[in-house]
PyMOL Python script that loads the backbone (N, CA, C, O; Angstrom):
from pymol import cmd

cmd.read_pdbstr("""\
ATOM      1  N   MET A   1      -4.545  79.710 -44.283  1.00  0.00           N
ATOM      2  CA  MET A   1      -3.237  80.216 -44.075  1.00  0.00           C
ATOM      3  C   MET A   1      -2.402  79.124 -43.381  1.00  0.00           C
ATOM      4  O   MET A   1      -2.851  78.502 -42.417  1.00  0.00           O
ATOM      5  N   ALA A   2      -1.195  78.909 -43.886  1.00  0.00           N
ATOM      6  CA  ALA A   2      -0.309  77.884 -43.258  1.00  0.00           C
ATOM      7  C   ALA A   2       0.574  78.558 -42.207  1.00  0.00           C
ATOM      8  O   ALA A   2       1.083  79.664 -42.388  1.00  0.00           O
ATOM      9  N   VAL A   3       0.716  77.866 -41.156  1.00  0.00           N
ATOM     10  CA  VAL A   3       1.575  78.373 -40.050  1.00  0.00           C
ATOM     11  C   VAL A   3       2.852  77.624 -40.112  1.00  0.00           C
ATOM     12  O   VAL A   3       2.899  76.393 -40.107  1.00  0.00           O
ATOM     13  N   GLU A   4       3.956  78.452 -40.174  1.00  0.00           N
ATOM     14  CA  GLU A   4       5.348  77.895 -40.197  1.00  0.00           C
ATOM     15  C   GLU A   4       5.799  77.590 -38.768  1.00  0.00           C
ATOM     16  O   GLU A   4       5.510  78.275 -37.787  1.00  0.00           O
ATOM     17  N   ASP A   5       6.538  76.484 -38.768  1.00  0.00           N
ATOM     18  CA  ASP A   5       7.106  75.998 -37.478  1.00  0.00           C
ATOM     19  C   ASP A   5       8.447  76.766 -37.318  1.00  0.00           C
ATOM     20  O   ASP A   5       9.325  76.754 -38.181  1.00  0.00           O
ATOM     21  N   SER A   6       8.533  77.474 -36.069  1.00  0.00           N
ATOM     22  CA  SER A   6       9.803  78.299 -35.919  1.00  0.00           C
ATOM     23  C   SER A   6      10.991  77.466 -35.631  1.00  0.00           C
ATOM     24  O   SER A   6      12.096  78.000 -35.542  1.00  0.00           O
ATOM     25  N   ASN A   7      10.824  76.092 -35.468  1.00  0.00           N
ATOM     26  CA  ASN A   7      11.944  75.307 -35.178  1.00  0.00           C
ATOM     27  C   ASN A   7      12.519  74.661 -36.410  1.00  0.00           C
ATOM     28  O   ASN A   7      13.449  73.870 -36.254  1.00  0.00           O
ATOM     29  N   THR A   8      12.083  74.905 -37.568  1.00  0.00           N
ATOM     30  CA  THR A   8      12.745  74.348 -38.761  1.00  0.00           C
ATOM     31  C   THR A   8      13.931  75.076 -39.061  1.00  0.00           C
ATOM     32  O   THR A   8      14.066  76.262 -38.761  1.00  0.00           O
ATOM     33  N   ILE A   9      14.893  74.318 -39.714  1.00  0.00           N
ATOM     34  CA  ILE A   9      16.170  74.859 -40.080  1.00  0.00           C
ATOM     35  C   ILE A   9      16.281  74.887 -41.576  1.00  0.00           C
ATOM     36  O   ILE A   9      16.035  73.902 -42.273  1.00  0.00           O
ATOM     37  N   ASP A  10      16.655  76.032 -42.038  1.00  0.00           N
ATOM     38  CA  ASP A  10      16.864  76.118 -43.556  1.00  0.00           C
ATOM     39  C   ASP A  10      18.279  75.568 -43.862  1.00  0.00           C
ATOM     40  O   ASP A  10      19.224  75.890 -43.143  1.00  0.00           O
ATOM     41  N   ASN A  11      18.424  74.788 -44.864  1.00  0.00           N
ATOM     42  CA  ASN A  11      19.700  74.316 -45.266  1.00  0.00           C
ATOM     43  C   ASN A  11      20.253  75.064 -46.464  1.00  0.00           C
ATOM     44  O   ASN A  11      21.158  74.578 -47.142  1.00  0.00           O
ATOM     45  N   LYS A  12      19.710  76.248 -46.728  1.00  0.00           N
ATOM     46  CA  LYS A  12      20.128  77.080 -47.856  1.00  0.00           C
ATOM     47  C   LYS A  12      21.432  77.770 -47.503  1.00  0.00           C
ATOM     48  O   LYS A  12      21.596  78.227 -46.372  1.00  0.00           O
ATOM     49  N   PRO A  13      22.335  77.855 -48.417  1.00  0.00           N
ATOM     50  CA  PRO A  13      23.522  78.647 -48.215  1.00  0.00           C
ATOM     51  C   PRO A  13      23.205  80.102 -48.037  1.00  0.00           C
ATOM     52  O   PRO A  13      22.422  80.632 -48.825  1.00  0.00           O
ATOM     53  N   THR A  14      23.759  80.798 -47.052  1.00  0.00           N
ATOM     54  CA  THR A  14      23.372  82.184 -46.810  1.00  0.00           C
ATOM     55  C   THR A  14      24.176  83.120 -47.794  1.00  0.00           C
ATOM     56  O   THR A  14      23.664  84.182 -48.149  1.00  0.00           O
ATOM     57  N   GLY A  15      25.329  82.774 -48.205  1.00  0.00           N
ATOM     58  CA  GLY A  15      26.022  83.662 -49.118  1.00  0.00           C
ATOM     59  C   GLY A  15      27.516  83.273 -49.141  1.00  0.00           C
ATOM     60  O   GLY A  15      28.090  82.882 -48.124  1.00  0.00           O
ATOM     61  N   GLY A  16      28.094  83.390 -50.282  1.00  0.00           N
ATOM     62  CA  GLY A  16      29.510  82.987 -50.436  1.00  0.00           C
ATOM     63  C   GLY A  16      30.487  83.821 -49.706  1.00  0.00           C
ATOM     64  O   GLY A  16      31.409  83.311 -49.069  1.00  0.00           O
ATOM     65  N   LYS A  17      30.284  85.204 -49.796  1.00  0.00           N
ATOM     66  CA  LYS A  17      31.253  86.142 -49.276  1.00  0.00           C
ATOM     67  C   LYS A  17      31.258  86.130 -47.756  1.00  0.00           C
ATOM     68  O   LYS A  17      32.328  86.221 -47.155  1.00  0.00           O
ATOM     69  N   SER A  18      30.153  86.025 -47.141  1.00  0.00           N
ATOM     70  CA  SER A  18      30.169  86.020 -45.682  1.00  0.00           C
ATOM     71  C   SER A  18      30.799  84.758 -45.075  1.00  0.00           C
ATOM     72  O   SER A  18      31.501  84.802 -44.065  1.00  0.00           O
ATOM     73  N   THR A  19      30.509  83.622 -45.750  1.00  0.00           N
ATOM     74  CA  THR A  19      31.172  82.320 -45.329  1.00  0.00           C
ATOM     75  C   THR A  19      32.600  82.333 -45.516  1.00  0.00           C
ATOM     76  O   THR A  19      33.338  81.847 -44.659  1.00  0.00           O
ATOM     77  N   LYS A  20      33.056  82.867 -46.603  1.00  0.00           N
ATOM     78  CA  LYS A  20      34.493  82.894 -46.823  1.00  0.00           C
ATOM     79  C   LYS A  20      35.160  83.900 -45.863  1.00  0.00           C
ATOM     80  O   LYS A  20      36.238  83.615 -45.342  1.00  0.00           O
ATOM     81  N   LYS A  21      34.540  85.073 -45.620  1.00  0.00           N
ATOM     82  CA  LYS A  21      35.024  86.000 -44.681  1.00  0.00           C
ATOM     83  C   LYS A  21      35.138  85.432 -43.273  1.00  0.00           C
ATOM     84  O   LYS A  21      36.153  85.667 -42.617  1.00  0.00           O
ATOM     85  N   ASN A  22      34.192  84.727 -42.801  1.00  0.00           N
ATOM     86  CA  ASN A  22      34.162  84.071 -41.510  1.00  0.00           C
ATOM     87  C   ASN A  22      35.236  82.962 -41.420  1.00  0.00           C
ATOM     88  O   ASN A  22      35.928  82.848 -40.408  1.00  0.00           O
ATOM     89  N   PHE A  23      35.362  82.188 -42.434  1.00  0.00           N
ATOM     90  CA  PHE A  23      36.480  81.171 -42.523  1.00  0.00           C
ATOM     91  C   PHE A  23      37.816  81.862 -42.425  1.00  0.00           C
ATOM     92  O   PHE A  23      38.669  81.429 -41.651  1.00  0.00           O
ATOM     93  N   PHE A  24      38.029  82.907 -43.170  1.00  0.00           N
ATOM     94  CA  PHE A  24      39.259  83.640 -43.196  1.00  0.00           C
ATOM     95  C   PHE A  24      39.601  84.248 -41.813  1.00  0.00           C
ATOM     96  O   PHE A  24      40.744  84.164 -41.365  1.00  0.00           O
ATOM     97  N   VAL A  25      38.683  84.810 -41.198  1.00  0.00           N
ATOM     98  CA  VAL A  25      38.894  85.416 -39.886  1.00  0.00           C
ATOM     99  C   VAL A  25      39.191  84.275 -38.840  1.00  0.00           C
ATOM    100  O   VAL A  25      40.110  84.400 -38.031  1.00  0.00           O
ATOM    101  N   ILE A  26      38.436  83.231 -38.877  1.00  0.00           N
ATOM    102  CA  ILE A  26      38.782  82.084 -37.856  1.00  0.00           C
ATOM    103  C   ILE A  26      40.169  81.509 -38.124  1.00  0.00           C
ATOM    104  O   ILE A  26      40.910  81.189 -37.195  1.00  0.00           O
ATOM    105  N   SER A  27      40.507  81.385 -39.390  1.00  0.00           N
ATOM    106  CA  SER A  27      41.811  80.806 -39.724  1.00  0.00           C
ATOM    107  C   SER A  27      42.936  81.703 -39.244  1.00  0.00           C
ATOM    108  O   SER A  27      43.914  81.208 -38.684  1.00  0.00           O
ATOM    109  N   ILE A  28      42.823  83.038 -39.452  1.00  0.00           N
ATOM    110  CA  ILE A  28      43.905  83.951 -39.071  1.00  0.00           C
ATOM    111  C   ILE A  28      43.930  83.971 -37.555  1.00  0.00           C
ATOM    112  O   ILE A  28      45.013  83.967 -36.969  1.00  0.00           O
ATOM    113  N   THR A  29      42.769  83.994 -36.893  1.00  0.00           N
ATOM    114  CA  THR A  29      42.751  83.969 -35.444  1.00  0.00           C
ATOM    115  C   THR A  29      43.430  82.736 -34.878  1.00  0.00           C
ATOM    116  O   THR A  29      44.211  82.851 -33.934  1.00  0.00           O
ATOM    117  N   PHE A  30      43.157  81.563 -35.423  1.00  0.00           N
ATOM    118  CA  PHE A  30      43.781  80.302 -34.945  1.00  0.00           C
ATOM    119  C   PHE A  30      45.307  80.380 -35.147  1.00  0.00           C
ATOM    120  O   PHE A  30      46.062  79.987 -34.258  1.00  0.00           O
ATOM    121  N   ILE A  31      45.759  80.875 -36.290  1.00  0.00           N
ATOM    122  CA  ILE A  31      47.231  80.986 -36.563  1.00  0.00           C
ATOM    123  C   ILE A  31      47.848  81.884 -35.529  1.00  0.00           C
ATOM    124  O   ILE A  31      48.882  81.518 -34.969  1.00  0.00           O
ATOM    125  N   LEU A  32      47.274  83.059 -35.231  1.00  0.00           N
ATOM    126  CA  LEU A  32      47.826  83.927 -34.327  1.00  0.00           C
ATOM    127  C   LEU A  32      47.841  83.428 -32.857  1.00  0.00           C
ATOM    128  O   LEU A  32      48.797  83.659 -32.117  1.00  0.00           O
ATOM    129  N   ILE A  33      46.782  82.760 -32.480  1.00  0.00           N
ATOM    130  CA  ILE A  33      46.756  82.209 -31.080  1.00  0.00           C
ATOM    131  C   ILE A  33      47.716  81.010 -30.951  1.00  0.00           C
ATOM    132  O   ILE A  33      48.365  80.868 -29.914  1.00  0.00           O
ATOM    133  N   PHE A  34      47.823  80.137 -31.988  1.00  0.00           N
ATOM    134  CA  PHE A  34      48.699  79.026 -31.908  1.00  0.00           C
ATOM    135  C   PHE A  34      50.205  79.496 -31.941  1.00  0.00           C
ATOM    136  O   PHE A  34      51.049  78.926 -31.250  1.00  0.00           O
ATOM    137  N   THR A  35      50.496  80.506 -32.730  1.00  0.00           N
ATOM    138  CA  THR A  35      51.874  81.014 -32.694  1.00  0.00           C
ATOM    139  C   THR A  35      52.271  81.671 -31.423  1.00  0.00           C
ATOM    140  O   THR A  35      53.396  81.504 -30.951  1.00  0.00           O
ATOM    141  N   SER A  36      51.347  82.434 -30.847  1.00  0.00           N
ATOM    142  CA  SER A  36      51.706  83.061 -29.514  1.00  0.00           C
ATOM    143  C   SER A  36      51.775  81.998 -28.476  1.00  0.00           C
ATOM    144  O   SER A  36      52.636  82.132 -27.606  1.00  0.00           O
ATOM    145  N   TYR A  37      50.934  80.886 -28.441  1.00  0.00           N
ATOM    146  CA  TYR A  37      51.012  79.862 -27.480  1.00  0.00           C
ATOM    147  C   TYR A  37      52.353  79.042 -27.662  1.00  0.00           C
ATOM    148  O   TYR A  37      52.985  78.652 -26.680  1.00  0.00           O
ATOM    149  N   ASN A  38      52.712  78.825 -28.817  1.00  0.00           N
ATOM    150  CA  ASN A  38      53.980  78.102 -29.065  1.00  0.00           C
ATOM    151  C   ASN A  38      55.209  78.929 -28.571  1.00  0.00           C
ATOM    152  O   ASN A  38      56.146  78.412 -27.961  1.00  0.00           O
ATOM    153  N   ALA A  39      55.129  80.256 -28.884  1.00  0.00           N
ATOM    154  CA  ALA A  39      56.241  81.027 -28.378  1.00  0.00           C
ATOM    155  C   ALA A  39      56.350  81.167 -26.911  1.00  0.00           C
ATOM    156  O   ALA A  39      57.455  81.224 -26.371  1.00  0.00           O
ATOM    157  N   VAL A  40      55.198  81.227 -26.219  1.00  0.00           N
ATOM    158  CA  VAL A  40      55.231  81.243 -24.751  1.00  0.00           C
ATOM    159  C   VAL A  40      55.706  79.927 -24.135  1.00  0.00           C
ATOM    160  O   VAL A  40      56.439  79.940 -23.147  1.00  0.00           O
ATOM    161  N   THR A  41      55.303  78.812 -24.697  1.00  0.00           N
ATOM    162  CA  THR A  41      55.800  77.484 -24.219  1.00  0.00           C
ATOM    163  C   THR A  41      57.264  77.358 -24.404  1.00  0.00           C
ATOM    164  O   THR A  41      57.946  76.871 -23.502  1.00  0.00           O
ATOM    165  N   ASN A  42      57.805  77.776 -25.546  1.00  0.00           N
ATOM    166  CA  ASN A  42      59.208  77.674 -25.872  1.00  0.00           C
ATOM    167  C   ASN A  42      60.015  78.613 -24.959  1.00  0.00           C
ATOM    168  O   ASN A  42      61.131  78.266 -24.573  1.00  0.00           O
ATOM    169  N   LEU A  43      59.468  79.816 -24.597  1.00  0.00           N
ATOM    170  CA  LEU A  43      60.129  80.671 -23.770  1.00  0.00           C
ATOM    171  C   LEU A  43      60.069  80.097 -22.312  1.00  0.00           C
ATOM    172  O   LEU A  43      61.033  80.255 -21.564  1.00  0.00           O
ATOM    173  N   GLN A  44      59.015  79.476 -21.932  1.00  0.00           N
ATOM    174  CA  GLN A  44      58.928  78.961 -20.610  1.00  0.00           C
ATOM    175  C   GLN A  44      59.903  77.755 -20.452  1.00  0.00           C
ATOM    176  O   GLN A  44      60.478  77.574 -19.379  1.00  0.00           O
ATOM    177  N   SER A  45      60.085  76.946 -21.501  1.00  0.00           N
ATOM    178  CA  SER A  45      61.038  75.852 -21.405  1.00  0.00           C
ATOM    179  C   SER A  45      62.478  76.394 -21.443  1.00  0.00           C
ATOM    180  O   SER A  45      63.345  75.683 -20.936  1.00  0.00           O
ATOM    181  N   SER A  46      62.818  77.520 -21.962  1.00  0.00           N
ATOM    182  CA  SER A  46      64.191  78.101 -21.910  1.00  0.00           C
ATOM    183  C   SER A  46      64.416  78.760 -20.637  1.00  0.00           C
ATOM    184  O   SER A  46      65.566  78.826 -20.204  1.00  0.00           O
ATOM    185  N   ILE A  47      63.427  79.264 -19.980  1.00  0.00           N
ATOM    186  CA  ILE A  47      63.630  79.967 -18.703  1.00  0.00           C
ATOM    187  C   ILE A  47      63.788  78.985 -17.614  1.00  0.00           C
ATOM    188  O   ILE A  47      64.689  79.170 -16.797  1.00  0.00           O
ATOM    189  N   ASN A  48      62.961  77.893 -17.505  1.00  0.00           N
ATOM    190  CA  ASN A  48      63.020  76.922 -16.380  1.00  0.00           C
ATOM    191  C   ASN A  48      63.969  75.828 -16.828  1.00  0.00           C
ATOM    192  O   ASN A  48      63.563  74.758 -17.282  1.00  0.00           O
ATOM    193  N   THR A  49      65.266  76.142 -16.681  1.00  0.00           N
ATOM    194  CA  THR A  49      66.338  75.129 -17.010  1.00  0.00           C
ATOM    195  C   THR A  49      66.769  74.326 -15.800  1.00  0.00           C
ATOM    196  O   THR A  49      67.540  73.377 -15.942  1.00  0.00           O
ATOM    197  N   ASP A  50      66.296  74.675 -14.616  1.00  0.00           N
ATOM    198  CA  ASP A  50      66.711  73.883 -13.402  1.00  0.00           C
ATOM    199  C   ASP A  50      66.096  72.434 -13.459  1.00  0.00           C
ATOM    200  O   ASP A  50      64.887  72.214 -13.377  1.00  0.00           O
ATOM    201  N   GLU A  51      67.041  71.498 -13.604  1.00  0.00           N
ATOM    202  CA  GLU A  51      66.624  70.064 -13.651  1.00  0.00           C
ATOM    203  C   GLU A  51      65.704  69.777 -14.798  1.00  0.00           C
ATOM    204  O   GLU A  51      64.915  68.834 -14.737  1.00  0.00           O
ATOM    205  N   ASN A  52      65.783  70.588 -15.876  1.00  0.00           N
ATOM    206  CA  ASN A  52      64.915  70.347 -17.089  1.00  0.00           C
ATOM    207  C   ASN A  52      63.463  70.450 -16.867  1.00  0.00           C
ATOM    208  O   ASN A  52      62.682  69.782 -17.546  1.00  0.00           O
ATOM    209  N   VAL A  53      63.068  71.256 -15.946  1.00  0.00           N
ATOM    210  CA  VAL A  53      61.561  71.331 -15.667  1.00  0.00           C
ATOM    211  C   VAL A  53      60.805  71.911 -16.921  1.00  0.00           C
ATOM    212  O   VAL A  53      59.681  71.493 -17.199  1.00  0.00           O
ATOM    213  N   GLY A  54      61.377  72.795 -17.611  1.00  0.00           N
ATOM    214  CA  GLY A  54      60.711  73.289 -18.815  1.00  0.00           C
ATOM    215  C   GLY A  54      60.527  72.285 -19.865  1.00  0.00           C
ATOM    216  O   GLY A  54      59.467  72.171 -20.481  1.00  0.00           O
ATOM    217  N   LEU A  55      61.619  71.515 -20.080  1.00  0.00           N
ATOM    218  CA  LEU A  55      61.571  70.364 -21.068  1.00  0.00           C
ATOM    219  C   LEU A  55      60.520  69.308 -20.688  1.00  0.00           C
ATOM    220  O   LEU A  55      59.713  68.891 -21.518  1.00  0.00           O
ATOM    221  N   TYR A  56      60.548  68.912 -19.487  1.00  0.00           N
ATOM    222  CA  TYR A  56      59.607  67.903 -19.038  1.00  0.00           C
ATOM    223  C   TYR A  56      58.115  68.419 -19.142  1.00  0.00           C
ATOM    224  O   TYR A  56      57.207  67.670 -19.502  1.00  0.00           O
ATOM    225  N   SER A  57      57.919  69.743 -18.805  1.00  0.00           N
ATOM    226  CA  SER A  57      56.516  70.293 -18.881  1.00  0.00           C
ATOM    227  C   SER A  57      56.086  70.226 -20.339  1.00  0.00           C
ATOM    228  O   SER A  57      54.958  69.823 -20.624  1.00  0.00           O
ATOM    229  N   LEU A  58      56.957  70.611 -21.271  1.00  0.00           N
ATOM    230  CA  LEU A  58      56.567  70.620 -22.718  1.00  0.00           C
ATOM    231  C   LEU A  58      56.286  69.182 -23.167  1.00  0.00           C
ATOM    232  O   LEU A  58      55.356  68.948 -23.938  1.00  0.00           O
ATOM    233  N   ALA A  59      57.086  68.215 -22.686  1.00  0.00           N
ATOM    234  CA  ALA A  59      56.837  66.821 -23.040  1.00  0.00           C
ATOM    235  C   ALA A  59      55.539  66.344 -22.528  1.00  0.00           C
ATOM    236  O   ALA A  59      54.824  65.639 -23.241  1.00  0.00           O
ATOM    237  N   ILE A  60      55.167  66.713 -21.241  1.00  0.00           N
ATOM    238  CA  ILE A  60      53.892  66.293 -20.687  1.00  0.00           C
ATOM    239  C   ILE A  60      52.732  66.967 -21.466  1.00  0.00           C
ATOM    240  O   ILE A  60      51.757  66.275 -21.759  1.00  0.00           O
ATOM    241  N   ILE A  61      52.774  68.222 -21.806  1.00  0.00           N
ATOM    242  CA  ILE A  61      51.791  68.928 -22.565  1.00  0.00           C
ATOM    243  C   ILE A  61      51.617  68.213 -23.904  1.00  0.00           C
ATOM    244  O   ILE A  61      50.486  67.935 -24.304  1.00  0.00           O
ATOM    245  N   ALA A  62      52.702  67.912 -24.598  1.00  0.00           N
ATOM    246  CA  ALA A  62      52.663  67.259 -25.963  1.00  0.00           C
ATOM    247  C   ALA A  62      51.985  65.866 -25.825  1.00  0.00           C
ATOM    248  O   ALA A  62      51.118  65.491 -26.614  1.00  0.00           O
ATOM    249  N   GLY A  63      52.446  65.093 -24.740  1.00  0.00           N
ATOM    250  CA  GLY A  63      51.898  63.773 -24.612  1.00  0.00           C
ATOM    251  C   GLY A  63      50.390  63.811 -24.316  1.00  0.00           C
ATOM    252  O   GLY A  63      49.587  63.057 -24.866  1.00  0.00           O
ATOM    253  N   CYS A  64      50.067  64.735 -23.415  1.00  0.00           N
ATOM    254  CA  CYS A  64      48.518  64.818 -23.165  1.00  0.00           C
ATOM    255  C   CYS A  64      47.718  65.303 -24.365  1.00  0.00           C
ATOM    256  O   CYS A  64      46.578  64.885 -24.568  1.00  0.00           O
ATOM    257  N   SER A  65      48.301  66.162 -25.139  1.00  0.00           N
ATOM    258  CA  SER A  65      47.583  66.610 -26.371  1.00  0.00           C
ATOM    259  C   SER A  65      47.417  65.369 -27.320  1.00  0.00           C
ATOM    260  O   SER A  65      46.324  65.140 -27.837  1.00  0.00           O
ATOM    261  N   ILE A  66      48.492  64.583 -27.540  1.00  0.00           N
ATOM    262  CA  ILE A  66      48.373  63.453 -28.360  1.00  0.00           C
ATOM    263  C   ILE A  66      47.312  62.461 -27.862  1.00  0.00           C
ATOM    264  O   ILE A  66      46.477  61.986 -28.631  1.00  0.00           O
ATOM    265  N   PHE A  67      47.366  62.163 -26.565  1.00  0.00           N
ATOM    266  CA  PHE A  67      46.455  61.245 -25.881  1.00  0.00           C
ATOM    267  C   PHE A  67      45.022  61.719 -26.126  1.00  0.00           C
ATOM    268  O   PHE A  67      44.170  60.957 -26.582  1.00  0.00           O
ATOM    269  N   SER A  68      44.772  63.015 -25.807  1.00  0.00           N
ATOM    270  CA  SER A  68      43.406  63.459 -25.926  1.00  0.00           C
ATOM    271  C   SER A  68      42.974  63.410 -27.355  1.00  0.00           C
ATOM    272  O   SER A  68      41.829  63.041 -27.618  1.00  0.00           O
ATOM    273  N   CYS A  69      43.802  63.753 -28.286  1.00  0.00           N
ATOM    274  CA  CYS A  69      43.374  63.730 -29.697  1.00  0.00           C
ATOM    275  C   CYS A  69      43.039  62.346 -30.170  1.00  0.00           C
ATOM    276  O   CYS A  69      42.074  62.165 -30.913  1.00  0.00           O
ATOM    277  N   LEU A  70      43.861  61.296 -29.732  1.00  0.00           N
ATOM    278  CA  LEU A  70      43.603  59.947 -30.142  1.00  0.00           C
ATOM    279  C   LEU A  70      42.450  59.309 -29.470  1.00  0.00           C
ATOM    280  O   LEU A  70      41.645  58.640 -30.118  1.00  0.00           O
ATOM    281  N   PHE A  71      42.331  59.502 -28.111  1.00  0.00           N
ATOM    282  CA  PHE A  71      41.360  58.711 -27.391  1.00  0.00           C
ATOM    283  C   PHE A  71      40.164  59.384 -26.804  1.00  0.00           C
ATOM    284  O   PHE A  71      39.198  58.721 -26.427  1.00  0.00           O
ATOM    285  N   LEU A  72      40.206  60.703 -26.717  1.00  0.00           N
ATOM    286  CA  LEU A  72      39.094  61.398 -26.117  1.00  0.00           C
ATOM    287  C   LEU A  72      38.255  62.115 -27.100  1.00  0.00           C
ATOM    288  O   LEU A  72      37.257  62.684 -26.656  1.00  0.00           O
ATOM    289  N   THR A  73      38.492  62.174 -28.301  1.00  0.00           N
ATOM    290  CA  THR A  73      37.746  62.879 -29.383  1.00  0.00           C
ATOM    291  C   THR A  73      36.362  62.244 -29.522  1.00  0.00           C
ATOM    292  O   THR A  73      35.375  62.970 -29.404  1.00  0.00           O
ATOM    293  N   ASN A  74      36.230  60.997 -29.755  1.00  0.00           N
ATOM    294  CA  ASN A  74      34.942  60.396 -29.954  1.00  0.00           C
ATOM    295  C   ASN A  74      34.021  60.466 -28.754  1.00  0.00           C
ATOM    296  O   ASN A  74      32.845  60.788 -28.922  1.00  0.00           O
ATOM    297  N   PRO A  75      34.510  60.171 -27.511  1.00  0.00           N
ATOM    298  CA  PRO A  75      33.590  60.347 -26.362  1.00  0.00           C
ATOM    299  C   PRO A  75      33.127  61.751 -26.169  1.00  0.00           C
ATOM    300  O   PRO A  75      31.954  61.967 -25.864  1.00  0.00           O
ATOM    301  N   ILE A  76      34.032  62.764 -26.340  1.00  0.00           N
ATOM    302  CA  ILE A  76      33.633  64.192 -26.189  1.00  0.00           C
ATOM    303  C   ILE A  76      32.585  64.522 -27.314  1.00  0.00           C
ATOM    304  O   ILE A  76      31.605  65.209 -27.028  1.00  0.00           O
ATOM    305  N   ILE A  77      32.759  64.088 -28.473  1.00  0.00           N
ATOM    306  CA  ILE A  77      31.749  64.443 -29.511  1.00  0.00           C
ATOM    307  C   ILE A  77      30.462  63.787 -29.250  1.00  0.00           C
ATOM    308  O   ILE A  77      29.397  64.357 -29.486  1.00  0.00           O
ATOM    309  N   PHE A  78      30.548  62.447 -28.706  1.00  0.00           N
ATOM    310  CA  PHE A  78      29.296  61.711 -28.361  1.00  0.00           C
ATOM    311  C   PHE A  78      28.577  62.449 -27.306  1.00  0.00           C
ATOM    312  O   PHE A  78      27.359  62.605 -27.387  1.00  0.00           O
ATOM    313  N   LEU A  79      29.308  62.938 -26.263  1.00  0.00           N
ATOM    314  CA  LEU A  79      28.614  63.685 -25.143  1.00  0.00           C
ATOM    315  C   LEU A  79      28.087  65.005 -25.592  1.00  0.00           C
ATOM    316  O   LEU A  79      27.000  65.406 -25.176  1.00  0.00           O
ATOM    317  N   ALA A  80      28.858  65.738 -26.476  1.00  0.00           N
ATOM    318  CA  ALA A  80      28.461  67.119 -26.796  1.00  0.00           C
ATOM    319  C   ALA A  80      27.340  67.055 -27.864  1.00  0.00           C
ATOM    320  O   ALA A  80      26.525  67.971 -27.971  1.00  0.00           O
ATOM    321  N   GLY A  81      27.315  66.009 -28.613  1.00  0.00           N
ATOM    322  CA  GLY A  81      26.276  65.923 -29.661  1.00  0.00           C
ATOM    323  C   GLY A  81      26.888  66.436 -30.948  1.00  0.00           C
ATOM    324  O   GLY A  81      26.219  66.467 -31.981  1.00  0.00           O
TER     325      GLY A  81
END
""", "prot")
cmd.dss("prot")
cmd.show_as("cartoon", "prot")
cmd.util.cbc("prot")
cmd.orient("prot")
């Protein structure tokens, strides 16, 4: 009798419908979260008009996002595996 190793990974597709359903749910969730985040940041920038604090905070957030996407992606993927 052959003993199967419990650490092996099957590379077989599990099913088309469940994969499509999971992708659809993740996509809709991302759209909803990103839309609400964008609305809150725009509201925050319009409320904090004293000395353009809201505008500067949006610019800093956008700049940090661009920096992290360009320069921190590979090191984080390397560290996380």
